[in-house]
N, C-alpha and C positions, 0 to 999 in steps of 0.2 A: 805264553801264559802272560795277561796283563796287569801290573800292578796299580793294586789300591794307591787312591790319594788321598789321605786325610782329611779331616774336618780340620781347618786351618785352628788353631791352637789358640791365636786369639780369639776366634768368633766363638769355640767351644769354651773360656772362659770364662766368660762374659756373662751366656746362658743360663734362664735362672730356671730352673726346670721342675714341676712338681714332685712327688713322693717317690713317683711312678719311674721320674727320669725322663717326662716330659716337657714339654712345650705344645700347644695349642698355635695353630697354625693354621690364619684364613685364606682363601682364596678367593682373589676378588679380578675379575678381570678384567683385561688392562688397558681398554681405549674407553670401555664405556665406567667403571667403577662400581658396575654392580654385584654383592656380595654372592657369591658362590655358594659355601660351605668350611664349613670347621674340623679339620683335620687336626689327628696329634702324629707328632713327628719326636725323634730321639734323635742325639747326635748322627747316626747310621743312615736317618731315613732323609737328614738333612743334608748329610755330604751327599748321598745318592741323588734327591733333588737338580742338586748344586753342580753334579758331574754328568748328569744323564740329559735336564733340563726336559726331564718328563716328571712328575710331583708324582711323589714317592712319601708316604703315610705309615705312621705305625699304626696295627688292626686296632686295639686294645680287648673286642670282642673276641676275634679269631688268634690274639698272639702272634702274628707276625707280618711283613714288610707287604704292602699292596701299592702297586705303580697305576695310578691314576689310568680307566681304561685297555688294560691287559685286559679283564674278562666283556668289560662290556663294549669296547672300543668306545667309550666318552674319553679323550683324551686330556690333559691339561698339559699345556706345551707351557712352559716357563718362559715369562719374558724376565721377569725379575726378579728379589730378596731382597726382605729389609727388617732389619728387627725393631722392633719398639724401645721406645726411648729407657725404656728398665730393661730391657733385652728379657723380658718372662712372653712373647709374644712372637710371632714370623706371620708377617702379611708374605704370602703368594701369590703372585701378578701373575695370573696367567691368560692365554688363548683357551679358552676352553671347546673343546670337541662336542656338541651335543648339551644331555643335562648332564651336570655335578652331581645332584642328591639322586641318592639312591632309591627316590620313588618312581624318576624317570621324568620329575621336573629337572627345567633351569634352575634352580637354583633351590636352598634350603629354606630362604628364608620367604618366601609367600604365602606359604601354607599359613597361618596362625599371626595376622601383622596387631598386634596390642597399640591402642590411642590411649594416649591421658588422659583421667576422665574430665576435661573442662575440652574437650576435642569434639 
């Protein structure tokens, strides 16, 4: 049986979680900068992401962890993980295989593009 590596206590101490203990995690294609999706992570999801090399999120609707691609085959191979300046958001740079969005689209951010009124 393998020993679990805990989330680095220094990182855990910096994280600013919401009332449910979660932080938003933005997935971005590492080489193009394309924003793919937003998921949610708690300490365990972040730990799993860092130790496995695959993006792992907390599903608020199902109440369980999910590794992106386990059922769809649309895997997110993690290239880097960074906290923003306030430590209240995680940026996960990934190599996305297939669609990132549950709708089957490459990104969750291409369906409803909103423009400022003056454009």
